[in-house]
N, C-alpha and C positions, 0 to 999 in steps of 0.2 A: 504494500500500500504506500502511496506517496502522500505526504502531508505537507501542505503549504500554509505557513503561519507567520504572523508578526506579533510582537508583544510591545506594549507601551506602558511606561511607568505613569502612575496616576497620583494626584494629590487626593487627600481624603474627600475634598469637595467634589472633584471630578468623579471619584468612585461612587459617592452618594448620588450625584446627578445621573450617572449612567444607570445605576441600580434602580432608579425611579422612573426611567423612561417607560413609555407605554408598550412594553414588550412582555412576552410570556416567559419570564425567568423561572428556572427550576428553583426548588427549595434549596437553600444553601446546604452543602454537605462537606464533610471532611475528606481530604484527599492526601494520601501519603505516598511518596516515592522514596525508595532506598536505591541509590544509584551505585552501580558496580563497574569495575574494570579488572583487568588482570593484575594491576599493581596497586589498586586503591586510588590512583590518580585519575580523577574523572573529568579533567579538563579536556573538552572535546577537541581543542586545537592540538593537543599533544597526543591523545589516544586515537582520535578519529572516529570513535563510535562509543556508545554507552549501552549498558543493559540496566534496566530498572525493574524493581519489584514494586508493583503498584497495587494499592488498596483503595477502591473507589466504590462507594455505595454498596459495600458487601461483596463486590466483585474483585477478584485477585487475578492479576496478569503479570507475566514476564514479558517485557517489551525490549526489543532491540531497535536502536535508532542510530542512523548514520546520515550525516549531512550530504546533500546532493549539490550544494552550492556554497561558495565562500561566505555569503551573507548570513548563512545559517537560518534561512527562511524556508527551505525546501528539504524534506527529509524522506529517506526510505525508512519505513517502520514495519516491523514484524511483531505481531502481538499473539501471545499464546495464553489462553485461559487456563488457570489452574484453580484448584479448589481448597488449597490449604496453604496459608501464608508461611507457617513455620516450616513445613516440608519444602516449599519453594525456596525459602531462604537457605535452608540446609543444603539443598541441591546446588544452588549457585555457589555456596562456599566450598562444597565438596569438589566441584569441577575446577576449582582454582581461582574463582573470582573473589575480589575483596570489596567490601562496602566502603565507599569513600564520601558519601554525602546523603543527607536526608532533606527532602523538600516536603514540608508540611504546610498545608494551607486550607482555608475554607473557600470553597468554590461554588459559584452559581453560573449557569449558562443558559443560552437560548439560541434559536435559529432566527436569523433575519436575512431574508432573501437567500443569496448564495453564500452566506457567511454564518459560521458558528461563532457567537460572541461568548467569551469566557471572562468572568470577573474573578480574580484571585486575591485573597487577603492573606499574606504571609506574615508569620510571627516576626521575622528579623528584617525582611527586605521591603515590606509595605504592600501597596496596592498596585495591581496591574490589570490591564485589559489585554487579552489575547484574542486575535482575530484569525480564524482558520477559514480557508477556502473550502467550501463543500464540494464543488465540482470544478476542477481546473479548466474544463472546456467552456465554462460560462464566465461571467464577469469576475475578474480577479483584481479589481481596483480597490486596494485596501483603504483608499481615501474616501470612498463612498460613505462609510459610516460617519466619519468626522464631518464631512460636508452636509450630509442629510440632517444630522442632529446638532450641527453647529457647536461641536466640541473640539477644541484644539488638543491634539494628542502628542505633539512633539515628535522626537526621533524614535525610531524603532530600537528596541533594546535587545541585547544578546539573550541567549537561552537562560532560563532560571538558574540552571546549574552554575553557569559562569558568574552570574550576579551573586549567588550565594557564596561561591568560592572566594570572590573578591571581598565580601562582607566578613567571611571567616578570617581572611588574611589581614584585614584591617581592625578586627575586633576580637581580642583574645577570649572574651566571655562567650561570644557566639561560637567560636571555634571549639572551646571546651565543652559547651553544651551539646553541640552536634556530635563530637567524638564520643562523649559519654553515652549518648543515645545509641550510636552505632555499636559500641562495645557492649552495652547492655543487651541489645537485640541479638548480637552474635553470640555472646556468652550463654544466653538463655537457650539458644538453639543447639550449640555444640555439645 
């Protein structure tokens, strides 16, 4: 599957304004990704791909993602549905992958035309709007949302993993909390 997406950093005001647009938003839900690589380094620029264990609305998947362009807006994505988070984590560790990052957020989403709109509220990195293209053969102009609803979005941001890694690099308490969470999850499973 090919995924085309861009994400935009939001202020709290922008987040609330978008959340209250007359769209059919989902009920907010918890979404957790634990990101793996062969070395524990999950910087996409260095590794070139990621594997994540995702828990979303009671569904558990193992996802492989590899960028198809330098801007990191187009991805090859392979998703495997699994039924047990603990067994999936144990499997990923047993085949030699290491957990390097946790991305925890509250998410709400909706469909608007050819776009999936995703609002994410992260504990450490704040508010984001992610816009995904539903059908790449139809309209792919990411600016349509901004223009239609008269909301200035600013520049597209790198993937969440890169943003979180930068925050961990700049903030020792964030780094320590993420590493503690990873160790706790991994130790419980092994």
